[in-house]
C-alpha positions as CSV (number, residue, x, y, z in Angstrom):
1,M,5.5,-0.7,-23.1
2,I,8.9,0.2,-20.4
3,A,8.7,-2.7,-17.6
4,Y,12.1,-2.8,-15.8
5,V,14.1,-0.1,-15.1
6,E,17.8,-0.7,-13.8
7,G,20.4,2.7,-13.0
8,K,21.8,5.2,-11.2
9,V,19.3,7.3,-8.7
10,L,20.9,10.8,-9.7
11,E,18.4,12.8,-7.8
12,L,16.1,12.6,-4.8
13,G,12.4,14.3,-5.1
14,E,9.3,14.5,-3.5
15,T,7.9,11.9,-5.1
16,Y,9.6,10.9,-7.8
17,L,13.3,9.3,-8.2
18,V,15.7,10.3,-11.8
19,I,17.0,7.4,-12.7
20,Q,20.3,6.8,-14.7
21,V,20.0,4.6,-17.9
22,G,22.4,4.6,-20.0
23,A,22.6,8.7,-21.3
24,V,19.4,9.5,-20.1
25,G,17.5,10.2,-17.1
26,L,14.0,8.8,-16.4
27,Q,11.7,10.4,-13.6
28,V,10.3,7.8,-11.8
29,F,7.3,7.9,-9.8
30,V,7.4,6.1,-6.7
31,P,5.7,5.3,-3.6
32,S,7.1,7.1,-0.8
33,T,8.6,4.1,1.1
34,L,10.6,3.1,-1.6
35,R,11.7,6.6,-2.0
36,A,12.3,6.9,1.8
37,K,14.7,3.7,1.3
38,A,16.5,5.3,-2.2
39,R,20.0,7.0,-1.8
40,A,21.5,8.8,-4.6
41,G,24.1,7.1,-6.4
42,E,23.1,3.8,-5.6
43,T,22.1,1.1,-8.4
44,L,17.9,0.5,-8.1
45,V,16.5,-1.9,-10.2
46,L,12.7,-1.4,-10.6
47,F,9.7,-2.6,-12.2
48,T,8.2,-0.1,-14.2
49,Y,4.7,0.9,-14.6
50,L,3.8,3.7,-18.0
51,V,0.9,5.5,-17.8
52,V,0.5,7.1,-21.5
53,R,-2.8,9.0,-20.7
54,E,-4.0,12.5,-23.1
55,D,-2.6,15.0,-20.9
56,L,0.0,12.9,-18.8
57,M,3.4,10.6,-20.2
58,A,4.0,9.3,-16.4
59,L,6.6,6.2,-15.6
60,Y,6.0,4.6,-12.4
61,G,8.2,1.9,-10.1
62,F,8.2,0.1,-7.4
63,E,10.5,-2.9,-5.9
64,T,8.6,-6.2,-7.1
65,P,6.0,-7.5,-9.8
66,L,3.2,-7.3,-7.4
67,E,3.5,-3.8,-6.4
68,R,3.4,-3.2,-9.9
69,E,0.2,-5.1,-10.6
70,F,-1.6,-4.2,-7.8
71,F,-0.9,-0.1,-8.8
72,G,-2.5,-1.5,-12.2
73,L,-5.4,-3.4,-10.9
74,L,-6.5,0.1,-8.9
75,L,-5.8,1.9,-11.8
76,G,-8.8,-0.2,-13.3
77,V,-11.1,0.9,-10.8
78,N,-13.2,4.0,-11.8
79,G,-12.1,7.3,-10.3
80,I,-8.4,5.7,-8.9
81,G,-5.8,7.9,-10.9
82,P,-2.1,6.9,-11.1
83,R,-1.7,9.7,-7.9
84,L,-4.1,8.1,-5.4
85,A,-2.9,4.6,-6.8
86,I,0.9,5.3,-5.6
87,S,-0.9,7.1,-2.1
88,I,-2.1,3.9,-1.2
89,L,1.0,2.2,-2.0
90,S,2.9,4.3,-0.2
91,V,0.5,4.1,2.8
92,L,-0.6,-0.2,2.8
93,S,1.4,-2.9,1.5
94,V,-0.4,-5.4,-0.7
95,D,-0.6,-7.7,1.5
96,A,-2.7,-5.0,3.7
97,I,-4.6,-3.8,0.6
98,R,-5.6,-7.3,-0.4
99,R,-7.4,-8.7,3.4
100,A,-8.7,-5.0,3.0
101,I,-10.4,-6.3,0.2
102,L,-11.0,-9.9,0.5
103,S,-12.3,-8.8,4.5
104,E,-14.9,-6.0,2.8
105,Q,-13.7,-3.3,4.9
106,P,-13.1,0.2,3.6
107,E,-12.2,1.9,7.0
108,V,-8.5,0.4,6.0
109,L,-8.4,2.0,2.4
110,S,-10.5,4.9,3.6
111,R,-7.2,6.1,6.0
112,V,-5.9,6.6,3.2
113,P,-5.4,10.5,2.6
114,G,-7.1,11.2,-0.7
115,V,-9.4,8.1,-0.2
116,G,-12.8,8.8,0.4
117,R,-15.4,5.9,2.4
118,K,-16.8,5.9,-1.8
119,N,-13.5,5.3,-3.0
120,A,-13.0,2.9,-0.9
121,Q,-15.8,0.4,-1.6
122,K,-15.8,1.0,-5.0
123,I,-12.0,-0.4,-4.6
124,I,-13.2,-3.3,-2.4
125,L,-16.1,-4.0,-5.4
126,S,-14.1,-3.4,-8.5
127,L,-11.1,-6.0,-6.7
128,Q,-12.5,-8.5,-5.1
129,G,-13.1,-11.1,-7.6
130,K,-9.5,-10.0,-9.1
131,V,-7.7,-10.9,-5.7
132,T,-6.5,-13.8,-3.9
133,A,-6.3,-14.7,-0.4
134,E,-2.9,-16.9,-2.1
135,G,-0.6,-16.8,0.4
136,L,-2.4,-14.5,3.6
137,E,-2.4,-16.2,7.3
138,G,-6.4,-16.5,8.1
139,V,-7.6,-13.6,6.4
140,R,-11.3,-13.2,8.2
141,P,-13.5,-9.9,8.4
142,M,-12.5,-7.9,11.3
143,A,-14.2,-8.0,14.4
144,E,-15.9,-5.3,16.2
145,V,-13.8,-5.3,18.6
146,D,-10.6,-4.6,16.2
147,Q,-11.4,-2.2,14.7
148,E,-11.7,0.0,17.5
149,V,-8.3,-1.6,17.7
150,L,-7.0,-0.4,14.5
151,E,-8.5,2.8,15.3
152,A,-6.8,3.4,18.8
153,L,-3.7,2.3,17.4
154,T,-3.8,4.6,15.1
155,S,-4.9,8.1,16.7
156,L,-1.8,7.0,19.0
157,G,0.6,7.5,15.6
158,Y,0.9,4.0,14.0
159,S,0.6,3.3,10.1
160,V,-2.4,1.7,9.1
161,V,-0.4,-0.5,7.8
162,E,1.9,-1.7,11.6
163,A,-1.9,-1.4,13.5
164,Q,-3.6,-4.3,11.6
165,T,-0.3,-6.2,11.7
166,A,-0.3,-5.4,15.7
167,V,-4.3,-6.0,15.3
168,Q,-3.3,-9.5,13.5
169,S,-0.8,-10.6,15.9
170,I,-4.0,-11.0,18.5
171,P,-4.7,-14.8,19.3
172,K,-8.0,-15.9,17.8
173,D,-8.4,-16.9,21.7
174,A,-8.0,-13.6,23.3
175,P,-11.2,-12.0,24.7
176,M,-12.6,-10.2,22.9
177,D,-12.5,-7.2,25.3
178,L,-11.7,-4.2,23.4
179,E,-9.0,-2.8,26.9
180,E,-7.4,-6.5,27.0
181,R,-7.1,-6.7,22.9
182,L,-5.5,-3.3,22.6
183,K,-2.9,-4.1,25.3
184,L,-1.7,-7.7,23.1
185,A,-1.5,-5.5,20.0
186,L,0.9,-3.3,22.1
187,R,2.8,-6.0,23.1
188,Y,3.5,-6.7,19.3
189,F,5.4,-3.3,19.4
190,S,7.5,-4.1,21.8
191,T,8.9,-7.5,21.1
């Protein structure tokens, strides 16, 4: 397995990068967040995952070994292929995925294009014993009012990750009033 690649970015595709390693150019599919940061000519280090199937041989690259690990975990879920797994990692951070799994929030995962409610529930059921809360602050099930705040923020154009981070920033002792909690979440973006 090719676990690590370091080389110069030769080409920026819509969903991939071409990385020059010696005299070889490797096409590496990457999350859109990494693709947006990459610049032609710069040297890049990617932690890679090689997918080999009867009809496919593709290399997927990530900024951290943890992202690569989660890609592998997502591939282990029945019905989740490499394209959908990379889409999930393009929209949600590893911490957001972990929170959604540990808090049993399929609605967070189902906001990723291509992930329906059933797939989101499958991901949660499949990965619940494999994901830990280590390093996550105060993982707790999201209250219904906070779910409404999350939906309001995403409808205003914030990404799921941004909205979830804003909801997590609401003080624990804040009133459970929707309007007040939404104001507090919006304050997060003004700081």
